[in-house]
Every structure is written in C-alpha cells, then in structure tokens.
matplotlib code that plots the C-alpha trace (Angstrom):
import matplotlib.pyplot as plt

x = [-30.7, -29.8, -31.7, -28.1, -27.5, -31.4, -31.1, -28.0, -29.5, -32.7, -30.9, -28.7, -32.2, -33.1, -30.4, -30.0, -33.4, -33.5, -29.9, -30.3, -33.6, -31.8, -28.9, -31.3, -32.9, -30.0, -26.7, -25.9, -27.1, -29.1, -32.4, -34.3, -32.1, -34.8, -37.5, -37.7, -39.1, -42.0, -40.2, -37.4, -40.1, -42.2, -38.7, -38.1, -41.4, -40.8, -37.3, -38.7, -41.6, -39.1, -36.5, -39.9, -40.8, -37.1, -36.6, -39.9, -40.7, -37.1, -36.0, -39.1, -37.4, -36.6, -33.6, -33.1, -31.3, -34.2, -37.0, -34.8, -33.9, -37.9, -39.1, -36.3, -37.5, -41.2, -40.0, -41.5, -37.7, -34.8, -32.0, -29.3, -30.5, -29.7, -26.2, -26.2, -29.2, -28.1, -24.6, -25.9, -28.1, -25.1, -22.9, -26.1, -26.4, -22.4, -22.7, -25.7, -23.9, -20.9, -24.0, -25.2, -21.9, -21.2, -24.3, -23.5, -20.4, -20.2, -22.3, -19.8, -17.5, -20.3, -21.6, -19.7, -21.5, -19.9, -23.6, -25.3, -22.8, -22.8, -26.7, -26.7, -25.3, -26.2, -28.8, -27.8, -30.0, -32.1, -31.2, -28.0, -29.8, -28.3, -31.1, -33.5, -32.3, -32.2, -35.7, -37.1, -35.2, -36.8, -40.3, -39.7, -39.3, -41.1, -44.2, -42.3, -42.2, -45.8, -47.3, -45.4, -47.0, -50.8, -50.1, -49.2, -52.4, -54.8, -55.0, -54.3, -54.9, -52.3, -48.6, -50.2, -48.0, -45.2, -46.9, -48.6, -45.3, -44.1, -46.7, -45.9, -42.5, -43.6, -45.6, -43.3, -41.0, -43.8, -44.8, -41.8, -39.3, -38.0, -36.2, -33.4, -34.2, -36.1, -33.2, -35.2, -32.9, -29.3, -28.0, -29.6, -27.1, -24.4, -23.4, -23.8, -22.0, -18.6, -18.9, -18.9, -16.2, -14.0, -14.6, -13.0, -15.4, -14.7, -14.6, -16.1, -16.2, -16.4, -18.4, -20.0, -19.1, -19.6, -23.6, -23.6, -24.3, -27.4, -29.1, -28.1, -29.5, -31.6, -34.2, -32.7, -34.2, -37.5, -37.9, -37.8, -39.7, -42.7, -42.4, -42.7, -45.5, -47.5, -46.9, -48.0, -50.9, -52.6, -51.4, -52.0, -48.3, -46.5, -43.0, -40.1, -38.2, -41.1, -41.0, -37.2, -37.1, -40.1, -38.2, -34.8, -37.8, -38.3, -35.3, -34.7, -37.1, -36.8, -33.0, -34.1, -36.6, -34.4, -31.4, -33.8, -35.4, -31.3, -30.9, -33.7, -32.8, -29.1, -30.6, -32.6, -29.5, -27.6, -30.6]
y = [18.9, 21.1, 21.0, 19.7, 16.8, 16.2, 16.2, 13.9, 11.3, 11.1, 10.1, 7.9, 6.1, 6.0, 4.6, 1.8, 0.5, 0.9, -0.5, -2.7, -4.6, -4.7, -6.4, -9.0, -9.7, -9.4, -10.4, -14.8, -16.6, -14.3, -15.1, -13.0, -14.2, -13.6, -12.5, -9.9, -6.6, -6.0, -6.6, -4.2, -1.1, -1.8, -1.7, 1.5, 2.9, 2.0, 3.2, 7.0, 6.5, 6.2, 8.6, 11.3, 10.4, 10.7, 14.1, 15.4, 18.1, 19.3, 19.9, 18.9, 15.4, 16.5, 13.7, 14.3, 17.0, 16.9, 17.9, 20.7, 22.4, 21.7, 23.3, 26.1, 26.7, 27.7, 29.4, 26.8, 26.5, 29.5, 29.3, 30.0, 26.7, 24.5, 23.8, 22.9, 20.3, 19.0, 18.4, 16.8, 14.5, 13.0, 12.2, 10.9, 8.3, 7.7, 7.2, 5.2, 3.0, 2.6, 0.8, -1.5, -2.8, -3.9, -5.5, -7.7, -8.1, -12.3, -11.9, -10.1, -12.5, -14.9, -12.5, -13.2, -11.0, -7.6, -5.9, -7.2, -5.9, -2.4, -2.7, -2.8, 0.9, 2.7, 2.4, 0.9, 0.4, -2.4, -1.6, 1.1, 4.0, 7.3, 9.4, 6.9, 6.7, 9.9, 10.5, 7.4, 9.0, 12.3, 11.1, 9.5, 12.3, 14.8, 12.2, 12.2, 15.6, 16.5, 14.0, 15.5, 18.7, 17.0, 15.2, 18.5, 20.4, 17.8, 17.2, 13.8, 12.7, 13.7, 11.9, 9.9, 12.1, 10.2, 6.5, 8.8, 9.3, 5.9, 4.9, 7.1, 5.6, 2.3, 3.5, 4.8, 2.3, -0.5, 1.8, 3.4, 2.1, -1.5, 0.7, 2.5, 1.5, 4.6, 6.4, 9.4, 11.0, 12.2, 11.3, 7.6, 7.1, 9.5, 9.0, 5.2, 5.0, 7.0, 4.6, 1.6, 2.9, 3.4, 0.2, -3.1, -5.3, -8.3, -9.2, -5.4, -4.4, -0.8, 1.6, 2.5, 6.1, 6.6, 6.2, 8.0, 11.5, 10.4, 9.3, 13.4, 15.3, 13.4, 13.7, 17.4, 18.1, 16.1, 17.4, 20.8, 20.4, 18.9, 21.8, 24.3, 22.3, 22.4, 26.0, 26.9, 24.3, 24.2, 27.6, 29.4, 30.5, 30.4, 31.8, 32.6, 29.4, 26.7, 27.7, 27.5, 23.9, 22.9, 23.3, 21.3, 18.2, 18.2, 18.7, 15.4, 13.6, 14.2, 12.8, 10.0, 9.2, 10.2, 7.7, 4.7, 5.2, 5.3, 2.2, 0.7, 1.9, 0.7, -2.8, -3.1, -2.4, -5.1, -8.0]
z = [-50.9, -53.8, -57.3, -59.2, -56.4, -56.7, -60.6, -60.0, -57.7, -59.4, -62.6, -61.2, -59.5, -63.3, -64.6, -61.5, -62.2, -66.2, -66.7, -64.1, -65.9, -69.2, -67.5, -65.9, -69.1, -71.9, -69.4, -69.4, -66.2, -64.6, -63.4, -65.5, -68.7, -72.0, -70.3, -73.3, -74.2, -72.9, -69.1, -70.4, -71.1, -68.1, -65.9, -67.9, -67.0, -63.4, -63.3, -64.2, -61.8, -58.7, -59.8, -60.3, -56.6, -55.3, -56.5, -58.2, -55.2, -55.4, -59.0, -61.0, -61.7, -65.6, -65.4, -68.9, -70.7, -73.4, -70.9, -69.3, -73.2, -74.4, -71.5, -71.6, -74.8, -73.8, -71.1, -68.3, -67.1, -66.6, -69.3, -66.8, -64.9, -67.9, -68.0, -64.1, -64.7, -67.7, -66.1, -62.9, -65.4, -67.5, -63.8, -62.3, -65.7, -65.5, -61.5, -62.5, -64.8, -62.3, -59.7, -62.5, -63.7, -59.8, -59.6, -62.7, -61.6, -62.4, -65.4, -67.4, -67.9, -68.9, -71.6, -74.8, -77.0, -76.6, -77.9, -75.2, -73.0, -74.4, -74.4, -70.6, -70.5, -73.6, -77.0, -80.8, -83.5, -84.5, -87.9, -88.5, -90.7, -89.5, -90.8, -89.8, -86.2, -85.9, -86.8, -84.5, -81.5, -82.6, -82.8, -79.3, -77.3, -79.1, -77.7, -74.4, -74.1, -75.7, -73.5, -70.3, -70.8, -71.7, -68.0, -66.6, -67.8, -66.0, -62.4, -61.0, -57.4, -55.1, -55.4, -58.7, -61.5, -61.6, -62.3, -65.5, -66.3, -66.1, -67.9, -70.9, -70.9, -71.1, -73.7, -75.4, -75.2, -76.3, -79.5, -80.7, -78.9, -81.0, -84.0, -81.6, -78.0, -77.3, -75.5, -75.4, -73.3, -73.8, -70.4, -70.2, -73.1, -72.6, -68.9, -68.8, -72.2, -70.5, -67.9, -70.3, -72.0, -68.6, -66.7, -66.7, -68.2, -69.2, -72.9, -73.7, -77.2, -78.3, -76.8, -80.4, -80.3, -83.9, -83.0, -79.9, -81.3, -82.4, -78.8, -78.5, -80.7, -81.5, -78.1, -78.3, -81.4, -81.1, -77.0, -78.5, -81.1, -79.4, -76.6, -79.0, -80.6, -77.8, -77.4, -80.9, -81.7, -78.1, -76.9, -80.2, -79.3, -82.7, -82.1, -84.8, -82.8, -83.5, -87.5, -87.4, -85.6, -88.1, -91.0, -89.4, -88.6, -92.0, -93.5, -91.0, -92.2, -96.2, -95.4, -94.0, -96.6, -99.4, -97.8, -97.5, -101.5, -102.2, -100.8, -102.3, -105.7, -104.9, -103.5, -106.8, -109.0, -107.4, -108.0]

ax = plt.figure().add_subplot(projection="3d")
ax.plot(x, y, z, "-o")
ax.set_aspect("equal")
plt.show()
C-alpha cells in the first residue's frame, strides 16, 4: 500500500468512528441519542487509535494536516511529501463523511435541527467569536502536537502507542474541546464539510463556510507552533521560524482579548 492510500484510509477510518459517534449522540431516534459529550470524546479517542493501528506502520498515520505540517516544520518529515499527505487526508475525510451519511440514512429526516445534522460532519463553536474560536483551535492543536512529541520521546510496550495517542485525543476533547468542538485537524473538518455540502441530506441547512476557515487555520498555526515550541524549549533549537510564529500567535491572542473586551464595553454601554 502506498503512503497516499494509507493516509486516505486511515483518515477515512478516523471519520467513520468519529463522525459515527457524533451521529449516534445528536441525531434523532438513534439508540445513543443524548448520550453526551463524554461519549463523543471517548469515541473520537478510539477513532484515532483505530486509524493509527490501521496505517501507522505504512505512513506513520498522521491523519491530520496539522501533524504533517508541524513535523515538517521541525525537520521530522520531508516537505516534498506534505501536499501528498494533506490531499490524501482531506479525501479520506470526505469519504468517511459519505459513509457516515449512509450509516444514518433514516435518521436525517427525523432530525429537524440542521445544526445537529452539520455537527455529524464538522465543527461549530459554542459561542461564535472569531478570534476566540481561532485561539481555541490553536491551543487544542498546540497541545496535540506537543503531546505527540512527548509520546514519541518515551518508550512504551510494543503496540501500545496508538492507545496512548487515543487517550491524548480524549483528554483534549474533555479538557479543551467544549468551546469549538475541537477539530484540531483541518482534514477532519474540511473533508466531511464538503460531503455535507454535496450530499442530499433531507432538511439540511448551510454548511457554514463562513466558519470553515477557523478549523483549518487554527490547527495549522497551533500545530506548527507546538512543534517549533517543543524543538526550542525541549531541544534548545531556537529557529527563526519559532520566533516568527511566536509573534503571530501573540498577535492572535491580543486580537482575541481585544475583541472580547470590546464586546464587554459595548454590552455595558447598552445597559
């Protein structure tokens, strides 16, 4: 199997299990309806574990453009393979979204809330606030890449690494995921969102393309910074890229804080 096909299949598996658990929880008249956030986070953790087990020995199981870009930024992955991996991941995400659609065929018409339908495919924020949402995705993916590098720096019993990675995903979901749904993966959001836009889902609404850039830019920026931060702080290699991305991250944090303070002032003036 080629690395391209491995990344495609691994990401497809990720979405089948991940989108599948969301469908079970949020769509109407499923046996798991209303099971809650903890079930979703555990399901996504297991989804990653299964994807890594499936193709880890072939492609390294990035399954995530933020992982691919982050590893390339610190020299752990060849730049010439980045477009290949990212393309495979988005296609895999799309195919996974299509499979989840067919899994829940009778339930789309039972689910009148178009937002719940979209949630099976892609993420949306609990409170819509552009820069704050961007920061949430950056922080989640920063922690993801740092965590992967921590795991890689330690030795575990053979075959246990995918389980540890899955636990990391579950921990991120439980601790940091409630603000934006923790895409932390552009392919996990974009591929299925395209599927949502194309598929004949009964009663569907907008695919929310106005928000779609946040779960792409946030994870790519946060993941890259996580890799550069690890290399700088833990390896003592302070590159120009580290300082440049540090400035960008600080500017985004300032913009997020300023936007929230401005909203607070407007609210107080209205009162």
